[in-house]
C-alpha positions in Angstrom: 3.3 -12.4 -6.8 4.1 -8.9 -8.2 4.2 -5.8 -6.1 4.1 -2.1 -7.0 5.1 0.4 -4.2 4.2 3.8 -4.7 3.3 7.1 -2.6 0.1 8.4 -4.4 -3.2 7.0 -5.2 -3.3 5.1 -8.5 -3.5 7.3 -11.5 -2.8 7.4 -15.3 -0.1 10.2 -15.1 2.5 10.0 -17.8 5.4 9.0 -15.3 3.7 5.8 -14.5 0.7 4.8 -17.0 2.9 3.1 -19.5 4.5 0.8 -17.1 1.5 0.2 -14.8 -0.7 -0.8 -17.7 1.4 -3.8 -18.3 0.4 -5.1 -14.9 -3.4 -3.8 -14.6 -5.8 -5.3 -17.0 -9.4 -4.6 -17.8 -10.3 -8.2 -16.9 -8.7 -8.1 -13.5 -10.9 -8.2 -10.3 -9.8 -5.8 -7.6 -9.9 -6.1 -3.8 -9.3 -2.6 -2.0 -8.3 -3.0 1.7 -8.8 0.5 3.4 -7.7 -0.4 6.7 -4.9 2.1 7.4 -7.3 4.8 8.8 -6.4 6.5 12.3 -8.1 4.9 15.1 -9.0 8.0 16.6 -10.9 9.3 13.5 -12.9 6.3 12.6 -14.9 4.7 15.2 -18.0 3.6 13.4 -19.5 2.5 10.1 -20.6 6.2 9.7 -16.9 7.5 10.2 -15.9 4.8 7.6 -18.5 5.8 5.1 -17.3 9.4 5.2 -14.1 8.0 3.6 -15.2 5.2 1.4 -18.9 5.3 0.7 -19.7 5.1 -3.0 -21.9 8.1 -2.8 -20.0 10.5 -0.6 -16.8 9.1 0.6 -13.9 11.4 0.5 -11.6 9.0 -1.2 -13.8 6.7 -3.2 -14.0 8.5 -6.5 -10.4 9.1 -6.9 -9.4 5.5 -6.2 -12.0 4.1 -8.4 -11.3 6.5 -11.3 -7.7 5.3 -11.1 -8.7 1.8 -11.9 -11.2 2.9 -14.5 -8.3 4.6 -16.3 -6.9 1.1 -16.7 -10.2 -0.1 -18.1 -11.6 -2.0 -14.9 -15.4 -1.3 -14.3 -16.9 -0.8 -11.0 -18.4 -4.1 -11.1 -15.0 -5.8 -10.8 -13.8 -3.7 -7.9 -14.7 -4.7 -4.3 -14.0 -2.6 -1.1 -13.6 -4.6 2.0 -15.6 -2.8 4.9 -13.9 -3.0 8.2 -17.2 -2.8 10.1 -18.9 -5.5 8.1 -19.3 -8.8 9.8 -19.8 -10.6 6.6 -16.6 -9.2 5.1 -14.7 -10.3 8.0 -16.0 -13.9 7.8 -15.4 -13.9 4.0 -12.2 -12.0 4.2 -10.1 -14.9 3.0 -12.2 -15.8 0.1 -12.2 -12.3 -1.0 -8.5 -12.3 -1.2 -8.7 -15.5 -3.2 -11.2 -14.2 -5.6 -8.9 -11.2 -6.5 -6.5 -10.6 -9.1 -5.2 -7.2 -7.6 -5.0 -6.3 -3.9 -4.8 -2.7 -3.4 -4.0 -1.1 0.0 -4.6 2.5 0.8 -2.4 5.0 2.5 -2.4 6.0 6.1 -1.0 4.4 9.1 1.1 1.1 8.5 1.0 -0.2 12.1 -2.6 0.2 12.4 -3.2 -1.6 8.9 -1.0 -4.5 10.1 -3.4 -4.8 13.3 -6.5 -5.0 11.4 -5.1 -7.6 8.9 -4.3 -9.6 11.9 -7.8 -9.0 13.3 -9.2 -10.3 10.1 -6.8 -13.2 10.1 -5.3 -12.2 6.6 -1.8 -12.2 7.3 -1.1 -15.8 5.7 -3.6 -15.4 2.8 -1.9 -12.1 1.8 1.7 -13.7 2.1 0.7 -16.5 -0.1 -1.3 -14.3 -2.7 0.0 -15.0 -6.2 -1.4 -11.8 -8.0 -0.7 -8.2 -7.9 -0.4 -6.3 -4.7 -0.5 -2.4 -5.2 -0.5 0.2 -2.7 0.6 3.7 -1.6 2.5 5.0 1.2 1.3 2.9 4.4 0.4 0.1 2.0 3.8 0.2 0.4 5.4 -0.1 3.9 3.3 -3.0 5.0 4.6 -5.3 2.4 8.3 -5.2 3.7 9.5 -7.7 6.4 10.9 -4.8 8.1 10.7 -1.1 7.5 12.1 2.1 9.3 9.5 4.7 10.4 10.7 8.3 10.0 9.2 10.7 12.5 6.5 12.8 11.0 3.0 14.2 11.8 1.7 10.7 12.7 4.8 9.3 14.6 6.8 11.3 17.0 9.8 9.0 17.0 12.1 6.7 15.0 11.3 3.1 15.0 11.2 -0.2 13.0 8.0 -2.0 12.1 7.6 -5.5 11.1 5.2 -5.7 8.2 4.0 -8.9 6.1 6.6 -11.4 5.2 6.5 -10.6 1.5 9.3 -8.4 0.5 12.9 -8.7 1.8 16.5 -7.3 1.2 15.7 -3.7 1.1 14.0 -0.8 3.0 12.0 2.1 1.8 11.6 5.9 2.8 8.3 7.1 1.8 7.4 10.7 0.4 11.0 11.4 -0.3 11.7 15.0 -0.3 15.5 14.8 0.6 15.0 16.6 4.0 17.8 16.5 6.7 15.3 14.3 8.9 14.8 11.8 6.1 18.6 11.7 5.3 19.2 10.8 8.9 16.6 8.3 9.1 17.9 6.5 6.0 21.5 6.6 7.3 20.3 5.0 10.4 18.4 2.3 8.7 21.6 1.4 6.7 23.7 1.4 9.7 21.3 -0.8 11.7 20.6 -3.4 9.2 23.0 -2.9 6.4 20.3 -3.1 3.7 19.9 -0.6 0.7 17.1 2.0 1.0 14.9 3.1 -1.8 13.7 6.5 -1.2 10.4 6.9 -3.0 9.2 10.4 -4.1 5.4 11.1 -4.7 6.0 10.7 -8.4 8.1 7.3 -8.2 7.3 3.7 -7.8 9.3 0.4 -7.2 8.0 -2.7 -9.1 9.2 -6.1 -7.7 8.6 -8.9 -10.0 10.1 -12.5 -9.3 12.6 -10.8 -7.0 13.8 -8.3 -9.4 13.2 -4.5 -8.5 12.5 -1.9 -11.3 12.3 1.8 -10.3 10.2 4.3 -12.2 10.0 8.0 -11.7 11.3 9.7 -8.5 13.2 6.9 -6.8 16.7 7.3 -5.3 18.9 4.4 -4.0 21.0 4.9 -0.8 23.6 2.1 0.1 
């Protein structure tokens, strides 16, 4: 398995394109799992479509265009629909058929709950392809990650994600604020692990246990 942790939707920007294209190939089949939406904002298929429908979804075009930049056509990209009984029944097979799993941003704890609901945790932990993600999707791959208070979470806490990546922690959307600095130091004090603070133009690539940082990434020990 190879993992790419980043903070913005996939793009062909100069800071990442030359590196990402070594991992994203025109023949790849992509499974997008957009399960990190806020439970207070998405209650139905209609709400889900407002975000991800091919014709009018708020985030659909930007994500699709991101993969098109790497030569992947729409026919090789599948969106898992949270409100589809068929997708829920076929979820494990959809994972097995994919070369790339892509998690969208949002709320990592709610993403984890929905992966459990679809019985996908073990399938994802055993996945042998590329897992890409941004923000919440990056956090979910860590065995344990700290949560810095923000507009979505009003207190500091730790979340157990998937049992995929170990030995480090991350700070998302790093802007070097005093709040982020305090959260990072608390995480280091509590678990004695390095913290990689990832800015919006930064990414970490984990391949065979080796970490490579590109763009705006800062290491705290």
